C-alpha positions in Angstrom: -17.8 80.8 135.2 -17.1 78.2 137.9 -13.7 78.1 139.4 -11.7 74.9 138.9 -10.0 73.5 142.0 -6.8 71.6 141.1 -6.2 69.4 144.1 -5.5 66.2 142.3 -3.1 64.3 144.5 -0.8 62.3 142.4 -0.4 58.7 143.3 3.2 58.3 142.4 4.1 61.4 144.6 2.4 59.9 147.6 4.2 56.6 147.0 7.6 58.4 146.9 6.7 60.3 150.1 5.8 57.2 152.0 8.9 55.2 150.9 6.8 52.1 151.0 8.0 49.5 148.5 7.1 45.8 148.3 10.0 43.4 148.7 9.6 40.3 146.6 10.6 37.1 148.3 12.0 34.9 145.8 11.9 31.8 148.0 8.8 29.7 147.3 7.5 26.8 149.5 8.4 23.4 148.2 5.9 21.4 146.3 4.2 18.7 148.5 4.2 15.4 146.8 1.1 13.3 147.7 -1.2 10.6 146.4 -4.8 9.4 146.8 -6.5 6.1 145.9 -9.6 6.8 143.9 -12.6 4.5 144.2 -14.2 6.3 141.3 -11.2 5.6 139.0 -10.0 2.5 140.8 -6.4 3.6 140.7 -3.9 5.6 142.7 -3.5 9.2 141.6 -0.5 11.4 142.3 -1.2 15.0 143.4 1.1 17.9 144.0 0.2 20.7 146.4 1.9 24.2 146.5 1.0 26.2 149.7 1.2 30.0 149.8 4.3 31.6 151.2 2.2 33.2 153.8 1.0 29.8 155.1 1.7 29.1 158.7 0.6 25.9 160.5 -2.0 26.8 163.2 -2.9 30.2 161.6 -6.6 31.1 161.2 -5.9 32.1 157.5 -7.9 30.2 154.9 -7.2 30.0 151.2 -8.9 29.5 147.9 -7.8 26.4 145.9 -6.9 26.2 142.2 -6.9 22.7 140.7 -4.7 22.1 137.6 -5.3 19.4 135.1 -2.3 18.1 133.1 -0.3 18.7 136.2 3.1 17.4 134.9 2.9 20.0 132.2 1.7 23.2 134.0 2.6 22.7 137.7 5.9 24.9 137.2 4.4 27.3 134.7 1.2 28.2 136.4 2.6 28.8 139.9 5.4 30.9 138.4 2.8 33.1 136.5 0.6 33.2 139.5 3.5 34.4 141.9 4.4 37.1 139.5 0.7 38.4 139.5 0.6 38.1 143.3 3.9 40.1 143.7 2.1 42.8 141.7 -0.9 42.7 144.0 -3.3 41.4 141.4 -4.2 38.1 143.1 -4.5 36.8 146.6 -2.4 33.9 148.1 -3.9 30.5 147.1 -3.3 26.8 147.4 -2.4 25.2 144.1 -3.1 21.6 143.5 -1.9 19.9 140.4 -3.2 16.6 139.2 -0.7 14.8 136.9 -2.1 12.5 134.2 -1.9 8.8 134.7 0.3 6.8 132.4 -0.5 3.1 131.8 2.2 1.2 130.0 3.6 4.5 128.9 0.3 5.7 127.5 -1.2 8.9 128.7 -4.8 8.6 130.0 -5.8 12.2 129.7 -8.1 11.5 126.7 -9.9 9.0 129.0 -10.3 11.4 131.8 -11.1 14.6 130.0 -13.5 13.5 127.2 -17.2 13.1 128.2 -18.3 10.3 125.8 -16.7 7.4 124.1 -15.8 7.8 120.4 -13.7 5.7 118.1 -10.8 8.2 118.2 -9.4 8.5 120.7 -10.5 4.9 121.7 -10.0 5.4 125.5 -12.3 8.4 125.6 -15.5 8.7 127.7 -14.3 8.8 131.3 -14.9 12.5 132.2 -17.8 11.7 134.5 -15.7 9.4 136.6 -12.9 12.0 136.7 -15.4 14.6 137.8 -16.5 12.2 140.5 -12.9 11.8 141.6 -12.6 15.6 142.0 -15.9 16.1 143.7 -16.2 13.2 146.1 -12.5 12.4 146.7 -9.8 15.0 145.8 -11.6 18.2 147.0 -12.7 16.7 150.3 -9.2 15.3 150.8 -7.6 18.8 150.2 -10.3 20.5 152.4 -9.6 18.1 155.3 -5.9 18.4 155.2 -5.3 22.1 154.4 -6.9 25.5 155.5 -9.2 26.0 152.5 -12.1 28.5 152.4 -14.5 26.6 150.1 -13.7 28.6 147.0 -12.3 26.5 144.2 -11.2 27.0 140.6 -10.4 24.6 137.7 -7.9 25.0 135.0 -7.5 23.0 131.8 -5.9 23.3 128.4 -6.9 21.7 125.0 -8.8 18.6 125.9 -8.4 19.8 129.5 -10.2 22.9 128.4 -13.0 20.7 127.0 -13.2 19.0 130.4 -13.4 22.4 132.2 -16.3 23.4 130.0 -18.0 20.0 130.6 -17.6 20.5 134.4 -19.2 23.9 134.2 -22.2 22.5 132.2 -22.8 19.4 134.3 -21.4 20.2 137.7 -21.7 24.1 137.8 -21.5 24.2 141.6 -18.3 22.3 142.0 -16.1 25.2 141.2 -16.4 29.0 141.3 -14.1 29.8 138.4 -13.5 27.9 135.2 -10.4 28.5 133.1 -10.4 26.9 129.7 -7.4 27.6 127.3 -7.4 26.8 123.7 -10.1 24.2 124.2 -10.8 21.7 121.4 -14.5 22.5 121.0 -14.5 20.9 117.6 -14.2 17.5 119.2 -16.9 14.9 118.5 -18.8 17.1 116.0 -19.1 20.1 118.3 -20.3 18.0 121.2 -19.5 20.6 123.9 -21.0 23.5 121.8 -24.3 21.6 121.4 -24.2 20.8 125.1 -23.8 24.5 125.9 -26.7 25.5 123.8 -28.9 23.2 126.0 -27.4 23.9 129.4 -25.7 27.2 129.7 -28.8 29.3 130.3 -29.9 27.1 133.2 -26.9 28.2 135.5 -28.4 29.5 138.6 -25.4 30.5 140.7 -22.7 33.1 140.2 -19.8 31.7 138.2 -16.8 33.0 136.3 -15.6 31.6 133.0 -12.5 32.4 131.1 -11.8 31.0 127.7 -8.7 31.9 125.7 -7.6 30.8 122.3 -5.6 31.6 119.3 -6.8 34.3 116.8 -5.7 32.2 113.9 -7.6 29.2 114.9 -10.6 30.9 116.4 -12.9 29.1 113.9 -11.1 25.8 113.4 -11.0 25.0 117.2 -14.8 25.7 117.4 -14.1 28.8 119.6 -16.2 31.1 117.3 -19.3 28.9 117.6 -18.9 28.6 121.4 -18.4 32.3 121.7 -21.7 32.8 119.7 -23.5 30.6 122.1 -22.3 32.4 125.1 -23.3 35.8 123.7 -26.8 34.5 122.9 -27.6 32.3 126.0 -25.1 33.0 128.9 -27.2 34.2 132.0 -26.3 37.3 133.8 -25.0 35.4 136.9 -22.2 33.9 134.6 -19.4 36.4 134.3 -17.5 35.2 131.3 -14.8 36.5 128.9 -13.5 35.0 125.6 -10.1 36.2 124.4 -8.0 35.2 121.5 -4.2 36.0 121.2 -2.5 36.5 117.7 0.7 34.9 116.8 0.7 32.1 119.3 0.8 28.4 119.1 -1.4 25.8 120.8 0.9 25.4 123.8 2.6 28.9 123.8 -0.8 30.6 124.3 -1.0 29.2 127.8 1.4 31.7 129.2 -0.7 34.8 128.2 -3.9 32.9 128.8 -3.0 32.0 132.4 -1.8 35.5 133.3 -4.8 37.3 131.8 -7.2 34.7 133.1 -6.2 35.0 136.7 -6.3 38.8 136.4 -9.8 38.6 135.0 -11.1 36.4 137.7 -9.4 38.4 140.5 -10.1 41.8 139.1 -10.7 44.3 141.8 -8.5 42.5 144.3 -5.8 44.5 146.2 -4.1 44.5 149.5 -4.0 48.3 149.4 -6.7 50.4 150.8 -9.4 51.7 148.5 -9.8 55.5 149.1 -9.8 58.7 147.4 -8.1 62.1 148.0 -9.2 64.5 149.2 -11.3 62.3 151.5 -13.5 65.1 152.9 -13.5 68.8 152.8 -14.9 72.3 152.5 -15.5 74.0 149.2 -16.3 77.6 148.5 -19.5 78.2 146.5 -19.2 77.7 142.8 -16.0 75.7 143.1 -15.1 72.1 142.5 -12.3 69.6 143.3 -10.7 66.8 141.3 -10.8 63.4 143.2 -7.8 61.1 142.9 -8.0 57.4 143.6 -6.3 54.2 142.8 -6.9 52.7 139.4 -9.3 49.8 139.4 -11.0 47.9 136.4 -14.5 49.2 137.2 -15.3 52.1 139.5 -18.7 53.8 139.8 -19.8 56.6 141.9 -22.7 58.6 143.4 -22.8 62.0 145.1 -26.0 61.6 147.2 -24.7 59.0 149.7 -26.3 56.0 148.0 -24.3 52.9 147.2 -23.3 52.9 143.4 -24.4 50.1 141.1 -23.0 49.2 137.7 -25.6 51.6 136.3 -24.1 54.5 138.2 -21.7 57.0 136.6 -18.3 55.6 135.9 -15.4 57.3 137.7 -12.3 58.0 135.8 -9.2 60.1 136.3 -11.1 63.3 135.6 -13.7 62.8 138.4 -14.6 66.2 139.7 -17.3 67.1 142.2 -18.8 70.2 143.7 -20.3 70.7 147.1 -22.5 69.8 148.8 -21.7 66.1 148.1 -21.8 62.8 149.8 -19.4 61.0 147.6 -19.5 57.2 147.4 -17.0 55.4 145.1 -17.3 51.6 144.6 -14.9 49.3 142.9 -16.7 46.3 141.4 -14.7 43.0 141.1 -15.4 40.2 138.6 -16.4 37.8 141.3 -18.1 40.3 143.7 -15.9 39.1 146.5 -13.5 42.0 146.2 -16.0 44.9 145.9 -14.7 48.0 147.7 -16.4 51.1 148.9 -15.0 54.5 150.0 -17.0 57.5 151.2 -16.4 61.2 151.8 -18.4 64.4 152.6 -17.9 67.7 151.1 -19.6 70.9 152.4 -20.0 74.4 151.1 -18.2 76.9 153.4 -16.3 80.1 153.5 -12.6 80.9 153.6 -11.1 80.1 157.0 -9.8 83.4 158.6 -6.1 83.6 159.2 -4.7 84.9 162.5 -2.0 87.3 163.5 1.4 85.6 163.9 2.7 85.9 167.5 6.0 87.7 167.9 7.6 84.7 169.5 6.8 82.5 166.5 9.7 81.6 164.2 9.9 79.5 161.0 11.7 76.2 160.9 9.4 73.7 162.5 6.6 73.2 164.9 7.1 73.1 168.7 6.8 69.6 170.1 6.0 68.4 173.6 6.9 64.9 174.5 4.9 62.9 177.1 6.5 59.8 178.5 4.2 56.8 179.1 2.8 53.6 177.7 -0.4 54.9 176.2 -2.9 52.8 174.3 -5.0 56.0 173.2 -4.2 59.6 172.8 -4.1 61.2 176.3 -5.8 64.4 177.5 -2.7 66.7 177.0 -4.2 69.4 179.2 -3.9 67.3 182.4 -0.4 65.9 181.9 3.0 67.5 181.8 5.6 67.0 179.1 8.9 65.2 179.8 10.6 67.5 177.4 9.9 70.1 174.7 11.7 71.3 171.5 11.4 72.3 167.9 10.7 69.6 165.2 13.3 71.2 162.8 15.6 69.6 160.2 17.5 67.7 162.9 14.4 66.2 164.6 14.1 62.5 164.4 10.7 61.2 165.6 11.9 57.7 166.7 14.9 59.0 168.5 12.9 61.7 170.3 9.8 59.8 171.2 9.9 56.3 172.8 7.4 53.7 171.6 4.1 54.0 173.5 4.7 57.7 174.3 2.7 60.6 173.0 3.6 63.9 171.4 1.9 67.2 170.7 2.9 69.4 167.8 1.8 73.0 168.0 2.5 76.2 165.9 1.5 77.9 162.7 1.1 77.1 159.0 1.7 79.8 156.5 -0.5 79.9 153.5 1.3 81.8 150.9 -1.7 82.5 148.8 -5.4 82.4 148.8 -7.3 79.3 147.6 -8.2 75.7 148.3 -5.5 73.8 150.1 -5.3 70.0 150.3 -3.8 69.0 153.6 -2.7 65.5 154.5 -1.0 63.5 157.2 0.7 60.2 156.5 1.3 57.9 159.5 0.9 54.4 160.6 0.2 55.7 164.2 -2.7 57.4 165.9 -2.9 61.1 164.7 -5.4 64.0 165.1 -4.9 67.1 163.0 -6.4 70.5 163.9 -6.4 73.8 162.1 -7.9 76.9 163.6 -9.1 74.7 166.4 -11.1 72.5 164.0 -10.4 68.8 163.9 -10.2 68.1 160.2 -9.1 64.4 160.2 -7.6 61.6 162.4 -6.0 58.3 161.8 -6.6 55.5 164.3 -3.4 53.7 163.4 -5.2 50.3 163.1 -4.8 49.9 159.3 -1.2 49.8 158.1 -2.3 50.2 154.5 -4.7 53.1 155.2 -2.1 55.5 156.6 -2.9 58.7 154.6 -5.7 61.1 155.6 -6.5 64.2 153.6 -8.9 67.2 153.6 -9.5 70.1 151.3 -10.4 73.5 152.6 -10.3 77.2 151.6 -7.6 79.4 153.2 -6.7 83.1 152.7 -3.1 84.2 152.6 -1.8 84.3 156.1 -1.1 82.2 159.2 -3.2 79.3 160.7 -2.8 77.7 164.1 -2.2 74.0 163.7 -2.1 71.2 166.4 -1.1 67.6 165.8 -1.8 65.0 168.6 0.4 61.9 168.0 0.7 58.5 169.7 3.9 56.6 168.8 2.8 53.0 169.1 4.9 51.3 166.4 7.9 53.6 165.7 6.2 54.8 162.6 6.7 58.1 160.8 4.8 61.3 160.5 4.7 63.3 157.2 2.7 66.5 156.7 1.8 66.9 153.1 0.0 69.6 151.1 -1.2 70.6 147.7 -1.1 74.3 147.0 -3.9 76.1 145.1 -3.5 75.8 141.4 -1.0 72.9 141.6 -1.4 69.1 141.3 1.7 68.0 143.2 1.5 66.6 146.7 4.7 67.4 148.7 6.0 67.6 152.3 5.2 70.9 153.9 8.6 72.8 154.0 9.8 73.8 157.4 9.9 77.5 156.4 6.1 77.4 156.3 5.9 75.9 159.8 6.2 78.2 162.8 6.9 77.3 166.4 6.9 79.4 169.6 10.4 79.7 171.0 
């Protein structure tokens, strides 16, 4: 029987150890009120622009743009929902441009702008092509010329606005990258959009995202069922689409859920966190295995031969377990393909690392530290420099008080393995770190990525004592945590000082 190696590093434990929590900034940038005269429409149109909180004039950062139809009705609701999703790390910062409807003598002209052909009711219908020209030739170039955009655009519309969104996809598919259509009136003009989709949807040649949301109770009455059927039969593979209905909602109330789920769908796979797994590398004894822990993503596939996973590769879930030898590759697939992430690790077959005899002068309570004054950019050669001071990193030791920024420190001593088995060892730090055990470098952190500050390794130890050495460069007054998962357990925790021995 194969031995099961329980080294599943729990995500919530690591978050608690790191003490890293996101602070939500409730202050939003003010809406910029602007206008543009449209030659296509022969009228002045108001536009409102909301810039990301992270926007700084002169910065090299560029942003996607989401264009909202029916601006006066959604320019408060949509940014509120989007900010909530962004605070939860589901979506990136974007520029939001809302286009309020035009009113002539008190009459709303949305039916004119959103409906593709003229019909008797509503009598002003039929101006969708002109409105599309306004977006393509005038508004989008205006926004691109005035703000730091990256060329990726999305379009949102509701009801007749949802009809317009679908019409834009079918007639100007390259104008936007993502199309959001909520509770669209596909029944309009004897299923005009449904018939148009039957003719055109299969001819899409570029990668697009389409989100359609409606109400369960009116799925058939709004024409949603027919459009859903067309998409299932004729949508090409390069169109990533999803059709969702929500029960117990009204025509307007469904917007809240539809907006939130829609942006989560289109940005699925996005994160500001690093995508990695733990243990990241390691040594496994023959006929043993290890559980792999990783952050939850909508679609993660993996291979164990070093090849890049595809959507046909095995799906990774919380019970992913591997044996050695293995060149593990995990890939998180995003809906758009823009946020695909890859993590790699190597697991070898090996024997138990031998322990050593503990020197008489070694005492529990912490590793010995040697502090080296300087202004180092890289870890120095500790063999050729002399420490400014030495001591024991015990319970009273404060890293930032003991070590000045730019200086280096060497931690040396012994780690006590209380029982035989596979140990997951990890170091968490935002600084440069190298970790050695038995003279073997098992991992290092270059300190260049503040969100990738945890390095881990699994290896088999016998009961006894192991020499450890940690080289540390204190560049940004960060912290240093030594974490382990004992054999037969699943909890990652700080290595207690009574298991760390220093020579003094």
